[in-house]
C-alpha positions in Angstrom: 20.0 0.0 15.2 20.7 -0.2 11.4 21.4 -3.5 10.8 18.3 -4.6 12.8 16.2 -2.2 11.1 17.8 -3.1 7.7 17.0 -7.0 8.4 13.5 -6.2 9.2 13.0 -4.3 5.5 14.5 -7.3 3.9 12.5 -9.6 6.0 9.0 -8.0 5.1 10.0 -7.2 1.2 11.9 -10.4 0.7 8.6 -12.6 1.5 6.2 -10.5 -0.4 8.5 -10.5 -3.6 7.5 -14.1 -4.4 4.0 -13.6 -3.3 3.2 -10.9 -6.1 4.8 -13.0 -8.7 1.7 -15.9 -8.6 -1.0 -15.8 -10.9 -4.3 -14.2 -10.1 -6.5 -17.3 -9.9 -8.5 -16.0 -7.5 -8.4 -12.5 -8.4 -10.2 -13.6 -11.8 -12.5 -15.8 -10.1 -13.6 -13.0 -8.2 -13.7 -10.4 -11.1 -15.3 -12.8 -13.4 -18.6 -13.1 -10.7 -18.4 -9.3 -9.9 -17.3 -9.8 -6.1 -14.5 -8.1 -6.6 -15.8 -4.7 -6.2 -17.4 -5.9 -2.5 -14.1 -7.1 -1.5 -12.5 -3.7 -2.3 -15.2 -2.0 -1.0 -14.5 -3.8 2.5 -11.2 -3.2 2.2 -11.8 0.4 1.9 -14.2 1.2 4.6 -11.7 -1.1 7.0 -8.8 1.5 5.7 -10.9 4.7 6.3 -12.3 3.5 9.7 -8.6 2.7 10.9 -7.6 6.5 9.4 -10.9 7.9 11.5 -9.9 6.0 14.4 -6.0 7.3 14.3 -7.1 10.8 13.8 -9.7 11.2 16.9 -7.1 8.9 18.9 -4.3 11.7 17.9 -6.2 14.7 18.5 -7.2 13.1 22.2 -4.0 12.4 23.0 -2.5 16.0 21.8 -5.3 17.6 24.2 -4.1 15.3 27.2 -0.8 16.4 26.4 -2.2 20.4 26.3 -3.9 19.0 29.7 -0.3 18.2 31.3 1.9 20.6 30.3 -1.0 23.4 31.8 -0.6 21.9 35.6 2.9 22.0 35.5 
């Protein structure tokens, strides 16, 4: 199990390191025309939406677990 987790970890971070070494041509372009704030805003809205969804889902699951425990 540890080998599997270690291999997944190495695979994920081994592939992202070369991506971080690239120059920021697209970021510079988006920043120069002022659209970088739109991109950041959209990503922020999506992230907040996912967090709210996960919190609501966790509450629903906890409520269902409590109902199952009460019935037993």
